[in-house]
KEKELO-471898 format. One line per 10 residues: number of its first residue (from 1); for each residue y, z, x of N, C-alpha, C, O, CB. Coordinates in pm, 1 decimal. Each point is the difference from the previous one (the first is absolute). Glycine has a CB too. Layout:
N
NUM) Y:Z:X:Y:Z:X:Y:Z:X:Y:Z:X:Y:Z:X ~ ...
END
This chain:
177
1) 12817.7:8356.6:6017.5:18.7:-9.9:-142.8:22.3:-145.9:-38.7:89.9:-66.0:52.1:5.5:299.4:-58.9 ~ -176.1:-281.6:-83.0:12.1:-138.7:-44.0:101.7:-10.4:-112.4:12.8:88.7:-84.3:-250.7:-133.3:151.1 ~ 309.4:-66.7:-64.9:97.0:-27.9:-106.1:-45.4:-123.7:-75.8:-43.5:-98.4:59.9:232.6:202.2:74.0 ~ -178.4:-97.8:-266.2:-46.4:-110.2:-85.3:118.8:-86.6:-41.7:108.5:49.6:-30.2:-301.5:91.7:-53.8 ~ 168.8:-272.3:83.6:103.0:-95.9:-37.0:-56.6:-103.0:-96.5:-118.3:-33.5:5.7:232.3:67.4:215.5 ~ -29.5:-83.0:-308.8:-30.8:-111.6:-89.2:78.5:-118.6:56.0:121.9:8.0:15.2:-162.3:142.1:-224.6 ~ -28.5:-259.7:240.1:61.3:-115.1:64.7:-12.5:-121.4:-91.2:-110.4:-44.8:-30.9:57.5:138.5:260.0 ~ 166.3:-145.9:-271.3:4.4:-119.5:-83.9:37.4:-121.9:82.3:96.8:3.1:76.1:-35.1:137.3:-273.4 ~ -138.2:-247.9:182.3:21.4:-122.1:77.8:39.4:-111.9:-95.4:-66.9:-24.2:-100.4:-100.4:97.5:277.5 ~ 277.9:-141.7:-144.0:55.3:-104.2:-85.6:12.7:-131.1:76.1:20.8:-2.4:121.3:102.6:176.0:-252.6
11) -136.7:-284.3:55.1:17.6:-133.4:57.3:143.5:-49.2:-10.1:47.1:-72.6:87.6:-282.5:23.7:-146.0 ~ 305.1:87.7:-47.5:132.3:-55.5:-28.1:107.2:106.9:8.9:-20.8:115.0:-38.8:-83.9:-286.8:-107.9 ~ 220.0:131.5:198.6:111.4:92.5:17.2:52.5:51.8:-133.6:34.7:117.6:-10.8:25.1:-236.8:221.1 ~ -53.5:33.8:-311.8:54.6:40.8:-129.4:-86.2:109.7:-64.2:53.0:97.0:-54.2:43.3:-328.2:24.3 ~ -226.8:215.6:36.1:-90.3:100.5:-55.8:6.5:129.3:79.4:-8.6:109.3:-56.0:-141.3:-291.0:-26.3 ~ 164.8:168.3:211.6:15.7:114.7:89.0:125.1:80.4:-37.2:-5.8:122.4:-12.3:-111.4:-249.5:196.4 ~ 228.4:58.9:-201.6:127.0:64.7:-36.8:-11.5:64.4:-137.8:44.8:112.9:-19.8:83.3:-279.9:159.3 ~ -188.0:95.7:-234.7:-13.2:56.9:-134.9:-92.5:121.5:-0.1:19.9:92.1:-79.3:19.7:-319.7:-18.6 ~ -139.0:229.4:184.1:-88.4:115.2:9.9:74.4:121.2:57.3:-21.0:112.7:-44.9:-175.4:-267.7:74.7 ~ 281.5:132.2:67.1:81.0:109.4:54.5:88.9:57.9:-109.3:11.8:121.7:-14.2:-14.8:-228.4:242.9
21) 65.2:18.1:-305.4:88.1:46.0:-108.7:-77.3:79.2:-104.3:47.0:104.1:-45.9:99.8:-302.5:83.5 ~ -264.8:150.5:-75.4:-76.5:70.9:-102.7:-54.3:133.5:51.9:-8.2:96.4:-76.1:-53.0:-317.4:-25.1 ~ 24.3:228.2:229.3:-44.4:126.7:57.0:115.2:100.9:2.3:-20.1:118.9:-24.7:-150.9:-241.2:164.7 ~ 290.1:74.3:-110.5:114.9:89.5:1.9:39.9:44.0:-141.1:46.0:112.5:-19.4:32.0:-224.2:229.2 ~ -95.7:23.1:-308.0:29.7:37.9:-138.1:-91.6:112.4:-47.0:42.2:88.0:-75.0:35.7:-321.7:29.2 ~ -204.3:230.5:90.4:-96.4:105.0:-36.0:11.1:120.7:93.4:-78.1:94.6:-9.9:-76.1:-271.1:-80.0 ~ 252.2:171.9:180.7:31.5:109.7:92.3:-111.7:31.8:98.8:-25.9:116.4:30.9:170.0:-24.9:-208.0 ~ -210.3:-196.9:226.5:-96.0:16.3:108.5:74.6:-22.6:130.9:79.6:-93.2:11.8:-275.7:17.0:-157.3 ~ 169.8:161.6:243.2:66.8:-12.1:128.4:-76.8:-96.5:88.7:-118.7:19.2:26.7:208.9:214.6:-47.4 ~ -21.9:-336.7:65.5:-60.2:-100.5:88.1:10.5:50.0:143.3:108.8:32.8:47.2:-49.6:-222.4:-206.5
31) -172.8:195.1:228.2:-3.9:48.6:137.7:60.0:-102.9:95.9:85.0:33.4:82.5:-289.3:102.5:-137.4 ~ 159.7:-260.9:43.7:50.5:-106.2:86.3:-36.1:-135.4:-58.6:-88.8:-10.4:-84.6:68.8:159.6:286.3 ~ 89.0:-252.6:-156.3:-30.0:-137.9:-38.8:-3.8:-85.5:126.4:65.7:30.3:99.6:44.0:0.0:-328.3 ~ -187.7:-137.0:222.4:-12.1:-92.4:112.2:11.5:-141.7:-53.1:-63.2:-35.1:-99.6:-82.6:197.1:229.1 ~ 226.3:-243.0:-62.9:20.6:-138.0:-42.7:-15.9:-92.7:120.6:26.4:41.0:113.1:129.9:34.1:-299.3 ~ -198.8:-199.0:163.5:-15.5:-92.2:112.3:133.0:-52.0:54.0:5.4:-51.6:111.6:-224.1:-12.7:-207.1 ~ 324.7:77.4:18.2:134.7:-38.2:42.1:98.2:97.1:-65.4:-35.8:66.6:-97.2:-29.8:-313.4:124.0 ~ 187.8:256.2:23.7:94.3:97.4:-55.2:35.4:-30.1:-146.0:39.3:-111.8:-33.1:52.2:144.8:263.3 ~ -105.7:66.3:-315.8:39.3:-9.8:-140.5:107.3:107.2:-19.9:-31.3:118.4:-12.8:-200.7:-205.8:-67.1 ~ 357.5:45.5:77.4:111.1:94.6:-1.6:9.5:78.1:-130.4:55.5:109.9:-2.5:64.0:-260.8:157.0
41) -172.5:96.0:-261.1:3.3:70.8:-128.6:-83.1:128.3:5.2:28.6:95.9:-71.8:3.0:-315.5:-45.9 ~ -132.7:221.1:201.3:-86.3:117.4:11.8:80.1:119.5:53.4:-18.1:112.4:-46.8:-182.7:-262.2:86.1 ~ 289.4:125.7:58.8:81.7:109.2:53.3:88.0:60.5:-108.2:18.8:121.6:-5.0:-20.3:-231.7:229.0 ~ 55.1:25.0:-310.4:84.8:49.9:-107.8:-82.8:75.6:-104.4:43.0:103.6:-50.7:115.5:-295.5:88.8 ~ -276.5:140.0:-69.4:-84.7:66.5:-98.4:-49.3:136.4:48.6:-4.3:95.9:-77.1:-64.8:-320.6:-5.4 ~ 32.3:233.0:209.2:-51.3:125.4:55.0:112.5:93.1:46.1:-24.7:111.6:45.5:-181.5:-233.6:24.8 ~ 330.3:73.7:-83.0:118.6:78.1:38.5:-8.3:47.8:144.8:28.4:115.7:30.9:-3.5:-43.1:-268.8 ~ -63.9:-162.9:323.9:-5.5:30.4:142.4:115.5:-70.1:69.5:30.0:-116.0:-28.3:-281.6:143.3:20.3 ~ 315.0:43.4:97.9:112.8:-55.3:73.9:-26.4:14.3:148.8:-68.1:92.1:45.2:227.0:-36.4:-233.3 ~ -103.5:-148.6:261.8:-12.1:3.8:144.5:135.6:32.8:60.7:102.9:-51.9:-43.1:-292.6:-114.8:36.9
51) 188.3:252.3:105.6:123.7:31.1:71.6:10.7:-81.9:128.2:89.4:23.6:81.3:-93.1:208.2:-177.1 ~ -86.5:-327.6:114.5:2.1:-81.9:120.1:127.3:-84.6:11.3:52.8:-11.3:110.6:-301.6:6.2:-119.5 ~ 301.6:-55.6:-99.6:126.7:-73.5:14.7:116.0:87.9:45.9:84.1:-44.3:78.2:-163.6:-108.9:-255.2 ~ 84.4:275.9:129.6:106.2:91.2:43.1:-17.3:34.5:147.6:97.4:3.9:75.1:-80.3:90.4:-308.5 ~ -139.8:-69.6:274.0:-26.8:28.5:141.4:36.8:-120.8:85.9:58.8:16.2:106.9:-244.6:142.4:-171.7 ~ 152.0:-279.1:19.6:32.8:-121.4:75.5:151.5:-17.7:13.5:48.9:-45.3:103.5:-261.9:-60.5:-185.2 ~ 286.5:141.8:-23.6:146.4:-7.2:6.3:53.0:91.5:110.3:85.1:-40.5:79.2:-75.5:-12.5:-326.0 ~ -59.7:175.4:251.8:47.0:92.8:102.6:-47.8:-38.9:139.6:70.5:24.0:98.1:-69.1:155.4:-270.1 ~ -120.5:-239.3:182.2:-44.7:-51.9:129.2:95.6:-109.4:47.6:35.8:-4.6:117.7:-276.5:59.1:-175.0 ~ 281.8:-142.1:-34.0:93.7:-106.9:34.6:135.9:53.5:38.3:60.9:-47.6:95.8:-182.4:-102.1:-249.1
61) 169.4:247.0:80.6:129.3:61.0:30.7:-2.8:64.5:138.5:94.3:-14.1:77.8:-54.1:54.2:-323.3 ~ -147.9:29.9:275.2:-15.9:60.2:132.8:-5.1:-108.2:108.0:62.3:14.3:105.2:-185.1:180.6:-207.9 ~ 48.3:-303.6:76.8:-14.7:-106.3:100.0:133.8:-68.0:27.9:33.9:-25.0:115.7:-270.8:-10.9:-190.6 ~ 312.4:6.1:-29.3:131.0:-64.7:19.5:91.3:90.5:82.1:64.6:-45.4:94.4:-89.6:-78.6:-313.4 ~ 30.1:249.2:183.7:86.3:94.5:71.6:-42.7:14.5:145.7:83.6:-3.2:90.4:-43.0:125.7:-305.1 ~ -170.1:-106.7:237.0:-49.8:19.5:136.4:20.6:-124.9:85.4:39.5:11.4:116.0:-208.5:150.9:-204.0 ~ 143.4:-279.8:33.8:14.5:-123.4:78.6:145.9:-25.9:32.3:33.3:-31.0:114.3:-238.5:-63.4:-222.3 ~ 293.0:106.7:9.2:142.3:-22.4:26.8:55.2:102.4:98.9:79.5:-35.2:87.2:-54.8:-61.9:-316.4 ~ -65.9:223.2:216.7:45.5:101.6:94.9:-50.4:-30.9:140.8:74.2:13.3:97.4:-71.1:157.1:-282.1 ~ -129.0:-211.6:195.0:-55.7:-33.8:130.8:71.4:-120.5:61.5:35.9:3.2:117.8:-257.3:88.9:-191.3
71) 242.1:-196.6:-3.6:67.0:-118.9:52.5:144.4:30.0:39.3:47.2:-48.2:103.0:-195.2:-94.4:-245.4 ~ 217.2:220.2:63.1:137.8:36.6:32.4:3.2:82.9:128.2:83.0:-23.4:87.9:-21.2:18.8:-332.9 ~ -152.1:100.8:255.0:-3.8:85.0:118.5:-29.2:-82.2:125.9:67.8:16.0:101.5:-144.1:176.4:-244.3 ~ -23.7:-279.7:136.6:-37.6:-74.8:119.8:103.3:-103.7:40.3:17.6:-23.7:119.5:-252.9:60.0:-181.2 ~ 304.7:-99.4:-33.1:93.6:-106.1:37.9:144.9:44.8:12.3:80.4:-71.0:60.4:-232.9:-83.6:-171.7 ~ 188.1:270.0:56.1:139.5:44.4:5.3:15.7:125.6:85.4:91.2:6.6:82.4:-54.4:-106.0:-309.0 ~ -122.0:197.2:209.1:17.5:128.6:67.8:-68.8:1.6:136.1:64.1:30.5:100.5:-49.6:81.2:-323.4 ~ -142.5:-143.7:228.1:-78.2:15.7:121.0:28.3:-108.4:103.8:17.0:29.9:118.2:-190.9:78.8:-256.2 ~ 178.8:-233.2:94.3:13.0:-108.8:96.4:92.1:-108.2:-55.1:-46.6:-107.4:-38.1:-183.6:156.3:127.4 ~ 359.1:-22.0:-93.9:94.7:-97.3:-56.5:29.6:-114.5:97.3:75.0:17.3:96.1:26.0:167.3:-231.7
81) -158.6:-297.8:110.8:22.8:-117.8:83.0:73.1:-103.5:-85.1:-43.7:-32.7:-110.3:-164.6:78.6:252.1 ~ 318.5:-96.4:-90.4:74.5:-103.5:-70.4:-41.0:-133.1:61.7:21.8:-23.6:118.8:175.4:179.7:-171.3 ~ -256.0:-241.9:-28.3:-36.1:-133.8:47.7:39.0:-101.0:-106.0:-24.1:21.5:-118.8:-167.2:69.5:257.6 ~ 250.5:-199.2:-96.9:38.4:-107.9:-90.8:110.0:39.8:-97.9:10.9:-60.7:-106.6:-241.2:-25.5:127.8 ~ 311.8:185.8:11.1:108.2:40.6:-88.2:-46.3:79.9:-120.6:78.4:24.2:-91.8:41.8:-224.0:166.1 ~ -244.6:240.6:-75.6:-55.0:77.0:-112.2:55.5:142.3:4.4:6.0:61.0:106.8:-217.9:-201.7:-106.9 ~ 252.7:194.0:-116.5:49.5:138.1:-0.1:-115.2:98.3:18.8:-116.6:-36.4:-15.4:307.2:-31.2:-134.7 ~ -157.4:191.8:183.4:-102.7:100.7:22.8:-88.4:19.8:-124.1:-122.7:-1.8:9.5:276.0:114.5:154.5 ~ -90.2:-94.1:-279.0:-76.0:23.0:-122.9:-10.2:-131.4:-76.5:80.2:-25.7:-89.9:-3.2:267.7:78.3 ~ -173.2:-324.1:45.8:-17.7:-129.1:-67.4:-105.5:14.9:-108.9:-115.3:-39.3:17.2:179.9:-87.3:193.2
91) -23.3:183.3:-321.4:-90.6:31.1:-110.2:-78.6:-120.5:-52.0:-118.8:16.6:-27.7:275.3:163.5:-32.7 ~ -99.1:-301.2:45.0:-79.0:-113.1:-52.1:-124.0:-33.0:82.8:-98.3:-51.4:-53.3:309.1:-37.8:-37.3 ~ -206.7:118.0:219.3:-119.0:-29.0:81.5:-112.1:100.6:-25.5:-114.1:-23.8:39.6:262.6:-76.7:134.6 ~ -117.8:211.8:-239.4:-101.3:101.3:-29.1:-76.2:-27.9:-129.4:-106.4:58.3:-21.2:247.4:105.8:142.6 ~ -91.5:-249.2:-206.4:-52.1:-14.6:-136.3:-144.5:-48.9:-3.3:-83.9:58.8:-68.2:315.6:-105.5:-6.9 ~ -261.1:-60.2:148.1:-134.1:-59.3:-6.1:-105.4:98.3:51.4:-104.9:17.4:-62.1:205.4:-246.5:92.6 ~ -72.2:292.8:82.4:-93.4:96.5:56.9:-20.0:116.6:-96.3:-112.0:48.1:-17.1:182.6:-113.9:250.2 ~ 37.5:111.2:-295.9:-8.6:112.0:-94.0:-87.5:-34.8:-119.5:-82.1:81.2:-42.5:309.0:-5.8:114.4 ~ -210.3:-194.3:-125.9:-80.6:-42.0:-115.5:-148.5:-6.1:36.2:-84.3:51.1:-73.8:280.3:-182.5:-14.1 ~ -226.9:70.1:199.2:-140.1:-16.8:39.8:-66.1:135.1:27.8:-111.9:24.1:-45.5:168.3:-249.1:142.0
101) 9.8:311.6:-23.8:-60.0:130.0:32.0:-8.6:87.4:-124.3:-93.9:78.4:-13.7:183.7:-94.2:247.5 ~ 6.8:3.5:-324.8:-6.1:76.6:-125.1:-119.3:-42.8:-84.1:-71.5:85.1:-52.9:320.7:-59.6:56.7 ~ -272.1:-154.8:-17.2:-115.1:-48.8:-76.2:-130.0:49.0:63.3:-90.8:44.4:-70.1:222.0:-247.8:-0.8 ~ -139.5:195.2:201.9:-119.5:46.8:69.8:-21.6:149.6:-22.1:-111.7:43.1:-28.6:144.0:-222.9:200.5 ~ 73.5:258.3:-158.8:-10.4:145.3:-16.6:-40.7:38.0:-141.4:-86.4:85.6:-18.9:259.1:-57.0:195.1 ~ -110.7:-92.2:-276.3:-33.6:30.0:-139.7:-146.0:-35.0:-27.8:-69.8:75.4:-67.8:309.0:-118.0:-1.1 ~ -285.3:-69.4:120.0:-138.8:-41.7:-22.0:-99.0:98.8:61.1:-93.5:44.0:-66.8:169.5:-282.1:64.2 ~ -55.9:272.0:126.8:-93.1:90.3:68.7:7.7:141.4:-58.2:-103.2:63.9:-20.4:125.7:-201.8:229.8 ~ 98.1:186.9:-236.3:14.3:135.8:-53.5:-55.2:9.2:-142.4:-59.9:101.2:-36.3:263.0:-67.3:180.7 ~ -183.7:-137.9:-224.9:-55.1:0.4:-136.1:-152.5:-4.6:3.0:-66.1:68.3:-78.2:273.3:-182.9:-5.6
111) -262.1:35.4:172.7:-145.7:-4.1:16.0:-53.8:136.5:42.0:-101.5:45.9:-52.3:115.5:-289.3:113.9 ~ 53.7:307.9:32.3:-43.0:132.9:44.6:12.8:101.8:-113.1:-88.5:83.8:-17.6:158.3:-140.1:252.6 ~ 38.9:50.1:-311.6:18.8:94.4:-111.1:-104.9:-21.8:-108.4:-55.2:96.0:-53.8:301.3:-88.5:102.5 ~ -273.5:-133.9:-80.9:-102.5:-30.9:-99.6:-137.1:48.5:46.0:-74.5:59.7:-77.8:207.6:-259.0:3.9 ~ -166.1:173.9:199.2:-129.6:41.2:53.4:-14.0:151.7:2.0:-106.1:53.5:-32.0:100.7:-261.1:170.3 ~ 113.1:276.7:-100.5:-4.8:146.6:3.6:-11.1:56.8:-140.9:-75.9:94.2:-22.8:211.9:-94.4:234.1 ~ -61.6:-55.7:-305.7:-1.7:50.6:-137.2:-135.4:-26.9:-66.4:-48.0:81.9:-78.4:296.7:-119.3:62.6 ~ -309.6:-76.0:46.6:-129.0:-36.3:-57.4:-117.4:58.6:77.5:-115.7:-17.4:-38.3:220.2:-191.1:-44.9 ~ -74.4:277.0:190.8:-101.3:59.0:88.0:-97.2:-106.1:51.1:-121.0:22.1:5.9:141.3:194.4:-130.7 ~ 34.9:-331.3:161.4:-81.0:-108.1:55.4:-9.0:17.8:151.0:82.9:-50.3:75.9:-14.1:-106.8:-263.0
121) -170.4:229.0:227.4:-21.1:24.6:141.4:-134.3:-60.1:39.0:-88.0:-14.8:-84.8:227.8:227.1:78.4 ~ -156.5:-246.7:132.5:-128.4:-55.7:42.9:-113.4:99.9:-21.2:14.2:118.5:30.0:105.6:-259.9:138.6 ~ -231.1:93.3:-220.0:-117.7:82.7:-20.6:-3.6:72.0:-132.9:-93.0:76.4:-25.6:87.1:-49.6:266.3 ~ 104.1:-49.0:-325.6:3.3:68.7:-129.0:-101.4:-63.4:-94.1:-7.0:-122.3:-12.3:250.4:180.9:44.8 ~ -320.5:24.7:-97.8:-95.0:-47.8:-100.0:74.5:-23.2:-131.0:75.2:86.7:-44.7:-266.9:38.0:156.1 ~ 172.2:-237.7:-171.6:68.3:-34.9:-123.1:-97.5:3.5:-117.4:-117.4:-34.3:14.3:280.1:-107.6:115.1 ~ -113.0:183.3:-244.1:-81.8:-1.3:-121.1:17.7:-135.6:-66.9:111.0:-37.5:-37.8:-89.5:290.0:7.4 ~ -130.3:-324.7:16.2:4.7:-129.7:-65.6:-67.7:15.6:-135.7:-121.2:19.9:-8.5:119.5:-147.2:231.1 ~ 81.2:118.1:-327.7:-53.0:20.7:-134.0:-82.6:-120.0:-45.6:-104.4:16.9:-63.0:300.7:129.3:10.1 ~ -150.1:-267.1:84.4:-76.8:-120.5:-31.8:39.2:-108.0:99.5:118.7:-25.7:20.2:-133.0:86.5:-267.5
131) -84.2:-124.1:309.5:27.2:-98.0:104.8:66.6:-126.8:-53.9:63.8:-72.9:76.0:-259.1:163.5:48.6 ~ 181.4:-117.5:-252.9:57.3:-122.2:-56.8:149.6:11.0:-22.6:63.5:-99.2:-35.7:-281.2:54.7:-72.0 ~ 275.6:161.1:127.2:143.5:19.2:-23.7:84.8:-83.8:95.0:110.7:-40.1:-36.0:-159.0:271.3:-44.2 ~ -0.7:-258.2:199.3:76.9:-79.9:94.7:-26.2:-149.5:-14.8:68.5:-80.8:62.6:-73.8:273.5:93.1 ~ -92.0:-230.3:-237.1:-30.8:-141.7:-17.6:82.3:-60.6:-113.5:99.8:-68.2:23.6:-331.6:110.0:62.3 ~ 189.1:-16.2:-207.7:68.5:-62.2:-113.2:-3.6:85.9:-125.8:28.4:-49.8:-108.9:-86.1:-170.5:205.4 ~ 23.9:346.5:-84.0:-12.2:87.7:-116.8:113.8:102.7:-1.5:57.3:34.4:103.4:-308.5:-65.3:-102.0 ~ 280.9:77.7:-121.1:97.6:106.6:-20.9:-78.0:125.2:-36.2:-87.5:-4.9:-86.5:270.3:-157.4:10.7 ~ -152.9:274.2:140.1:-79.9:121.1:-16.0:89.7:115.8:-43.5:106.8:22.8:56.8:-270.5:-103.9:118.3 ~ 117.7:153.7:-277.1:65.3:122.7:-44.5:-97.3:114.8:25.5:-116.8:-7.3:-38.3:255.9:-115.3:-139.6
141) -90.7:228.4:242.6:-81.8:116.2:30.6:57.2:120.6:-74.8:118.1:32.3:12.9:-180.6:-126.6:215.9 ~ -23.3:160.3:-307.1:39.1:119.6:-75.2:-88.8:115.3:44.3:-122.5:-12.3:2.7:200.2:-126.2:-201.9 ~ -15.5:250.2:233.9:-74.7:118.6:41.1:-54.4:68.1:-125.2:76.4:38.8:-88.4:67.8:-8.8:296.8 ~ -277.0:-15.6:-215.5:-62.5:59.0:-119.1:-51.3:141.0:24.4:-73.1:53.7:-83.2:10.4:-282.0:11.6 ~ 98.8:289.0:182.9:-42.3:137.5:28.3:51.8:97.8:-104.6:-71.1:92.9:-38.1:67.2:-148.2:280.8 ~ 123.7:36.0:-288.5:62.2:95.5:-91.5:-24.0:-33.9:-146.9:45.3:71.9:-89.0:126.9:-31.4:262.4 ~ -243.2:-149.9:-198.3:-23.0:-44.0:-137.9:-141.3:34.9:-46.2:-92.2:10.1:81.0:257.0:-196.3:-47.3 ~ -180.4:204.2:-162.9:-134.8:20.1:-53.5:-64.0:-136.6:-27.3:65.5:-103.0:16.0:2.3:326.3:-119.1 ~ -195.0:-224.7:62.1:-74.4:-125.0:-17.6:58.7:-89.3:-108.7:-0.2:-122.3:14.1:-202.5:242.0:61.9 ~ 252.7:-60.7:-183.9:55.0:-82.8:-107.7:125.4:-74.2:46.6:20.2:-116.0:-36.0:-113.2:276.8:-133.8
151) 176.7:-94.9:249.1:120.6:-66.1:54.1:-39.9:-108.0:100.2:61.6:-106.4:5.6:72.9:318.2:-38.1 ~ -236.6:-183.9:110.5:-47.2:-97.4:97.8:-53.0:-124.7:-69.5:26.6:-111.6:44.7:-82.1:297.7:113.7 ~ -18.9:-168.7:-266.5:-50.0:-114.2:-76.7:114.8:-74.3:-69.2:-4.8:-121.8:-16.6:-213.3:242.9:-18.2 ~ 319.3:-47.2:-4.6:117.0:-62.5:-62.1:71.5:-91.0:99.8:50.2:-106.0:-37.4:-24.7:304.6:-115.6 ~ -20.9:-157.5:278.9:59.1:-84.4:104.7:-81.6:-127.3:16.5:56.3:-108.6:13.8:33.4:312.3:104.2 ~ -222.6:-190.9:-119.4:-87.4:-116.5:14.3:21.8:-98.9:-112.9:16.5:-119.4:25.0:-184.7:261.3:91.8 ~ 168.6:-94.9:-239.8:18.2:-91.2:-113.4:139.6:-60.5:-0.3:17.1:-116.4:-36.4:-181.9:250.0:-95.5 ~ 264.1:-56.2:171.8:136.7:-51.3:4.9:13.0:-112.3:102.0:63.1:-102.0:-27.6:21.7:326.8:-41.2 ~ -143.1:-206.9:184.8:5.7:-104.5:102.9:-77.4:-123.3:-43.1:44.7:-112.4:23.0:-22.5:288.1:153.1 ~ -138.3:-156.1:-238.6:-79.9:-114.1:-47.3:76.1:-77.3:-107.8:-2.4:-123.0:-1.3:-210.6:248.4:53.8
161) 281.0:-53.4:-143.2:78.1:-66.2:-105.3:114.0:-81.4:58.7:36.4:-104.4:-54.1:-95.0:288.8:-103.1 ~ 115.0:-137.2:267.5:112.5:-69.9:62.7:-44.5:-116.0:88.3:84.2:-72.8:52.7:41.9:286.1:-59.0 ~ -255.0:-231.7:23.3:-49.7:-115.9:73.7:-57.4:28.9:136.1:-3.8:-89.0:85.0:168.3:-36.1:-205.7 ~ -209.2:246.4:144.2:-61.5:31.9:128.6:-132.9:-73.4:12.9:-80.8:-1.0:-92.9:193.2:227.2:95.2 ~ -133.7:-286.5:111.7:-125.2:-69.3:26.9:-111.4:101.6:18.8:-114.2:-21.3:-40.9:238.3:-170.8:146.4 ~ -87.3:304.7:-41.6:-97.9:102.0:33.4:70.5:135.2:4.8:114.5:9.0:44.1:-255.2:-175.7:86.3 ~ 73.8:269.8:-174.8:50.4:137.0:12.2:-109.4:82.5:66.1:-110.5:12.9:-52.8:260.8:-35.0:-153.7 ~ -117.9:77.9:323.2:-97.9:72.7:80.6:31.9:148.3:4.9:116.2:39.8:-7.2:-153.2:-244.8:143.6 ~ -67.1:286.7:-124.1:14.0:141.9:27.4:-47.0:22.1:143.2:-114.4:-30.2:34.1:79.9:96.1:-280.0 ~ 124.3:-12.7:330.0:-36.9:24.3:139.4:43.9:139.1:40.3:99.8:52.9:-48.9:-81.2:-297.6:102.0
171) -96.2:302.5:37.9:35.5:128.3:58.0:20.6:-18.9:149.7:-74.6:-72.2:66.1:-55.3:198.2:-244.3 ~ 232.9:-59.6:230.2:32.7:-9.0:142.0:8.1:139.2:58.0:51.3:92.7:-62.7:73.0:-308.0:27.0 ~ -176.2:228.6:157.6:0.4:129.8:68.8:137.6:28.9:59.4:59.8:104.2:-26.8:-304.9:-130.0:78.3 ~ 293.6:-66.2:28.1:128.4:17.9:66.2:96.1:-108.4:-47.9:-29.3:-119.2:9.4:-82.6:223.6:193.1 ~ 225.4:-62.0:-253.2:102.1:-94.1:-45.6:117.2:10.1:95.0:61.7:105.7:13.2:-134.9:-87.2:-255.7 ~ 103.6:-129.3:309.0:118.6:-2.9:87.0:112.9:-63.5:-77.8:5.7:-122.0:-15.5:-145.9:107.0:226.9 ~ 229.5:98.1:-260.0:110.1:-49.9:-82.1:132.1:22.1:68.7:104.6:-35.8:-54.2:-236.1:80.7:-151.0
END
């Protein structure tokens, strides 16, 4: 089953943002947007939130707890060696190792969580709506399957009025979202 999309391509970020606002004012549902660099206003406009910072916080909390427990166990419980007058539980010597391993754990676990959530696995076919989205263009994708022709034309004129360089109609067989 093919799905139809209206794809608006913009040169400037301001026109891109204003087009998103005007599409939302007319109550058109935006399927996805693509930008050459992060535009944080888009997340607020599309009301999308990421739970990755919360996951990273818990990954860090787990890493700190696990590293400190491991260091305490190995230096105090399992093999308590007193050298140089150092006490058994010398917590200040654990700090640097704990920080470094926590940063490493949060980085790797966040990358794994992001990859799993985005379904970024080797060999996955990706839907590319427009190849210029990764170069220097801003792209808005609207699903037109549920719209009639007059609404679809209204989207085209709205994007053109807001400064779209090009508005394309494309159909895709398989959409990996």
